[in-house]
C-alpha positions as semicolon CSV with decimal commas, in nm:
position;residue;x (nm);y (nm);z (nm)
1;M;3,422;-1,196;-0,528
2;G;3,462;-0,839;-0,656
3;A;3,190;-0,878;-0,919
4;L;2,954;-1,025;-0,661
5;L;3,023;-0,737;-0,423
6;D;2,961;-0,484;-0,702
7;W;2,633;-0,653;-0,789
8;Y;2,531;-0,652;-0,423
9;N;2,610;-0,281;-0,386
10;D;2,411;-0,202;-0,702
11;W;2,121;-0,410;-0,574
12;L;2,117;-0,216;-0,245
13;K;2,113;0,114;-0,432
14;Q;1,822;-0,005;-0,646
15;Q;1,626;-0,113;-0,340
16;K;1,675;0,225;-0,180
17;K;1,559;0,401;-0,499
18;F;1,254;0,174;-0,514
19;V;1,153;0,257;-0,156
20;K;1,190;0,631;-0,224
21;M;0,982;0,598;-0,540
22;M;0,705;0,413;-0,355
23;E;0,693;0,681;-0,087
24;T;0,642;0,954;-0,346
25;A;0,427;0,765;-0,599
26;F;0,145;0,667;-0,363
27;D;-0,043;0,927;-0,164
28;P;-0,224;0,757;0,128
29;L;-0,443;1,064;0,177
30;A;-0,578;1,035;-0,178
31;Y;-0,649;0,666;-0,116
32;R;-0,851;0,747;0,198
33;E;-1,043;1,015;0,011
34;I;-1,134;0,775;-0,272
35;V;-1,257;0,513;-0,025
36;E;-1,467;0,772;0,159
37;I;-1,623;0,894;-0,167
38;L;-1,712;0,537;-0,265
39;R;-1,863;0,465;0,077
40;D;-2,066;0,789;0,072
41;Q;-2,199;0,708;-0,272
42;A;-2,304;0,361;-0,155
43;K;-2,482;0,516;0,146
44;D;-2,663;0,756;-0,089
45;C;-2,783;0,457;-0,293
46;E;-2,912;0,289;0,022
47;N;-3,090;0,603;0,138
48;S;-3,247;0,681;-0,199
49;E;-3,405;0,341;-0,259
50;R;-3,670;0,299;0,012
51;D;-3,983;0,089;0,021
52;P;-4,275;0,337;0,030
53;K;-4,474;0,123;0,275
54;T;-4,208;0,022;0,528
55;G;-3,942;0,287;0,474
56;E;-3,674;0,019;0,471
57;S;-3,400;0,031;0,213
58;T;-3,443;-0,199;-0,084
59;W;-3,082;-0,148;-0,189
60;L;-2,841;-0,223;0,092
61;K;-2,515;-0,033;0,073
62;E;-2,314;-0,356;0,112
63;T;-2,458;-0,484;-0,217
64;T;-2,353;-0,182;-0,424
65;V;-2,057;-0,186;-0,657
66;E;-1,918;0,122;-0,484
67;W;-1,910;-0,044;-0,144
68;Q;-1,749;-0,357;-0,285
69;A;-1,491;-0,147;-0,471
70;A;-1,404;0,032;-0,146
71;D;-1,366;-0,307;0,025
72;L;-1,132;-0,424;-0,254
73;L;-0,925;-0,106;-0,229
74;E;-0,885;-0,158;0,145
75;E;-0,785;-0,521;0,093
76;Y;-0,529;-0,428;-0,174
77;K;-0,392;-0,147;0,043
78;A;-0,346;-0,392;0,332
79;E;-0,162;-0,630;0,098
80;I;0,060;-0,348;-0,030
81;D;0,139;-0,246;0,327
82;K;0,236;-0,604;0,409
83;Y;0,474;-0,621;0,112
84;E;0,621;-0,280;0,192
85;E;0,699;-0,405;0,543
86;M;0,864;-0,713;0,395
87;I;1,073;-0,497;0,158
88;N;1,180;-0,271;0,445
89;D;1,273;-0,575;0,654
90;L;1,476;-0,712;0,364
91;I;1,661;-0,382;0,324
92;E;1,734;-0,363;0,697
93;L;1,861;-0,722;0,687
94;S;2,086;-0,634;0,396
95;Y;2,233;-0,345;0,595
96;A;2,286;-0,578;0,891
97;Q;2,459;-0,824;0,658
98;R;2,688;-0,547;0,539
99;M;2,775;-0,469;0,901
100;V;2,851;-0,836;0,972
101;L;3,068;-0,860;0,662
102;G;3,247;-0,542;0,764
103;L;3,154;-0,357;0,447
104;D;3,133;0,020;0,420
105;D;2,791;0,154;0,516
106;N;2,794;0,457;0,285
107;L;2,483;0,338;0,103
108;K;2,261;0,398;0,407
109;K;2,367;0,763;0,431
110;E;2,271;0,851;0,072
C-alpha cells in the first residue's frame, strides 16, 4: 500500500506541474490576435476581388484558406478548453479522494 500511495502522491504532483505549465505555455491573447489577423486577411481578399460590372465579390471570405484556418484554430481551441476542464475536474476529484481517504492535503498548498 505504501508504494501505491507514493505513486499516487507523485502523480498528483505531476498533474499540478502540468496544469501550471499549460497556463504559462499558451497565451490566449496571442491566439485571439492570430485569429483576428487571419480573418482580416480573408476580408481583404473578399474586398479586393470584385466583379467590375456588379461590384460583387468573386472571392468570398469563407472560401479563403485564411478564414478556414481561423475556423480550425477556433475548433482546436474549443477542444483544448474542453480537455483542460476535464483535467481540472480530474485533479479536483483526486483532491476530494484524498480528503475521503484522510490523506494529508499538503499537495494542494504547493
